[in-house]
C-alpha positions as a printed Julia matrix, in Angstrom:
192×3 Matrix{Float64}:
 -27.38   17.08   28.43
 -24.41   15.89   26.56
 -21.11   16.34   26.68
 -18.18   17.62   23.91
 -16.15   14.93   22.96
 -13.29   17.08   24.56
 -14.61   16.89   27.88
 -15.24   13.12   27.38
 -11.93   12.58   26.52
 -10.27   14.6    29.59
 -12.59   12.53   31.58
 -11.12    9.42   30.16
  -7.4    10.54   30.55
  -8.25   11.57   34.1
  -9.87    7.83   34.57
 -13.18    8.89   35.54
 -16.21    7.09   34.24
 -18.12    8.47   31.21
 -20.97    6.17   31.97
 -20.31    4.0    28.79
 -20.09    0.52   28.75
 -16.78   -1.34   29.02
 -14.87   -2.68   25.96
 -15.06   -6.1    25.39
 -11.66   -7.75   25.99
 -12.09   -9.92   22.75
 -12.17   -6.64   20.77
  -8.43   -6.06   22.48
  -6.85   -9.22   20.88
  -3.14   -8.32   19.68
  -2.92   -8.01   15.67
  -1.5   -11.17   14.0
   1.86  -10.45   12.18
   2.14  -10.38    8.77
   4.41  -13.46    7.46
   5.49  -13.58    4.1
   6.28  -11.53    0.52
   4.19   -8.62   -0.67
   4.09   -7.08   -4.06
   3.47   -3.44   -3.66
   2.26   -2.22   -7.31
   1.53    1.57   -7.69
   0.14    1.66  -11.49
   0.64    4.0   -14.32
   0.83    3.72  -17.69
   4.21    5.16  -18.33
   5.76    4.62  -14.55
   4.44    1.81  -12.46
   6.17    1.27   -9.21
   6.77   -2.35   -8.05
   8.21   -3.36   -4.81
   8.98   -6.56   -3.18
   8.93   -6.67    0.55
   9.64   -9.73    2.77
   8.14   -9.42    6.13
   8.7   -11.64    9.2
   6.29  -10.53   12.21
   7.8    -6.64   13.26
  10.57   -7.24   10.75
  10.67   -5.64    7.07
  13.17   -6.16    4.33
  13.18   -4.53    0.51
  14.14   -7.32   -1.62
  13.27   -5.44   -5.07
  11.99   -2.23   -6.38
  11.76   -0.97  -10.07
   9.94    1.42  -11.94
   8.64    0.57  -15.29
   9.56    3.55  -16.96
   7.91    3.38  -20.44
   8.63    6.05  -23.33
   5.77    8.29  -25.09
   6.51    6.53  -28.19
   5.76    3.23  -26.99
   1.96    2.58  -27.78
  -0.44    2.58  -24.71
  -1.31   -1.41  -26.11
   2.56   -2.35  -25.67
   2.48   -0.58  -22.2
  -0.05   -2.43  -21.05
   1.83   -5.71  -22.17
   5.0    -4.81  -20.64
   3.35   -3.71  -17.28
   1.47   -7.32  -17.22
   5.0    -8.91  -18.17
   6.64   -7.15  -15.58
   4.15   -8.1   -12.63
   4.14  -11.6   -13.99
   7.83  -11.99  -14.13
   8.05  -10.41  -10.19
   5.52  -12.71   -9.03
   7.14  -16.0   -10.78
  10.72  -14.96   -9.06
   9.58  -13.47   -5.63
   6.42  -15.51   -5.01
   4.52  -13.05   -2.99
   1.99  -14.42   -0.75
  -0.08  -11.37   -1.55
  -0.05   -8.36   -4.18
  -1.2    -4.77   -2.68
  -2.3    -2.02   -5.48
  -3.72    1.42   -5.18
  -7.02    1.51   -5.27
  -8.99    3.23   -8.04
  -8.87    6.9    -7.24
 -11.02    9.92   -8.58
  -9.78   12.07  -11.35
 -11.59   14.62  -13.01
  -9.98   13.84  -16.62
 -12.29   10.37  -18.04
  -9.3     9.62  -20.43
  -6.6     9.56  -17.39
  -9.07    7.6   -15.49
  -9.71    4.94  -18.26
  -5.8     4.89  -19.12
  -5.35    4.57  -14.82
  -7.84    1.75  -15.01
  -6.03   -0.34  -18.24
  -2.6     0.0   -16.38
  -4.02   -1.52  -12.85
  -5.8    -3.84  -15.06
  -2.82   -5.42  -16.82
  -0.61   -5.45  -12.95
  -3.81   -7.43  -11.61
  -4.6    -9.73  -14.56
  -0.69  -11.13  -13.89
  -1.86  -11.73   -9.78
  -5.39  -13.14  -10.77
  -3.87  -15.59  -13.5
  -1.51  -16.93  -10.93
  -4.27  -16.67   -7.96
  -2.16  -14.07   -5.92
  -4.72  -12.69   -3.52
  -4.94   -8.81   -4.2
  -5.86   -6.15   -1.77
  -6.28   -2.46   -2.64
  -5.55    0.66   -0.53
  -6.29    4.28   -1.0
  -3.73    6.76   -1.23
  -4.59    8.37    1.95
  -4.85    5.03    3.76
  -1.21    4.38    2.58
   0.25    7.49    3.75
  -1.71    7.12    7.29
  -0.59    3.78    7.95
   3.15    4.29    7.08
   3.72    8.05    7.81
   0.94    8.7    10.19
  -0.31   11.26    8.47
  -2.67   10.96    5.21
  -1.94   14.22    3.51
   2.17   13.39    3.81
   4.04   14.46    0.57
   5.77   12.1    -1.91
   9.05   13.47   -0.24
   7.68   12.7     3.47
   6.24    9.02    2.48
   9.7     8.31    0.67
  11.98    9.65    3.34
   9.86    7.55    6.2
  10.02    4.29    4.24
  13.81    4.83    3.93
  14.12    5.29    7.42
  12.0     2.55    8.41
  13.83    0.14    6.39
  17.15    1.32    6.63
  17.51    1.83    3.51
  21.06    3.9     2.07
  19.0     6.39    0.22
  15.13    7.27   -0.31
  13.82    5.21   -2.93
  12.49    7.34   -6.73
   8.68    7.83   -5.75
   7.05    5.32   -7.9
   9.38    2.93   -6.14
   8.53    4.29   -2.84
   4.85    4.22   -3.63
   4.8     0.52   -4.47
   6.92   -0.08   -1.37
   4.1     2.01    0.83
   1.58    0.01   -0.74
   3.3    -3.31    0.33
   3.84   -1.78    3.98
   0.57   -0.78    4.16
  -0.73   -4.08    3.5
   2.13   -5.66    6.49
   0.45   -3.21    9.05
  -3.06   -3.3     8.52
  -3.94   -6.93    6.92
  -5.99   -9.53    9.25
  -6.32  -12.88    8.54
  -9.97  -13.25    7.61
């Protein structure tokens, strides 16, 4: 006879054995805190968000953030060049240890997917050329790691980041998404 998860959880909280094996103590080893800089990139053809985060144990400091705003009159090819150059410049300037980027997300429109993929490629190529390791995170995972809720709004994300890092005001959404990607990496990454 199987027990519901609610009953099993109630037994666990009451300290009663559920008949399952004990947890291997090696699985309970503490997470190694991330040390170094992370460049967070939220790629978009006309509004790429970038943020450089300094991590020292459980202490985090925003060093730089910006949004690469490109007007509609700028050709898509030129936009890709600007994105690549901006990411390359920040890597050369801040010397991040890792780059954290939004994972490819599902979109129904093929043209939108193609444009987003090209913007990601422009940003990631700058890291690849400089041999900076790239880590990718789904938007839901970023929100879960930062806010604690995978369906958090952009407003919630921006406000939470401002509070966590002691910023004087919330960042614009693109920059806050870049910062969220960097912080997600710092909070979840484990050395391999």
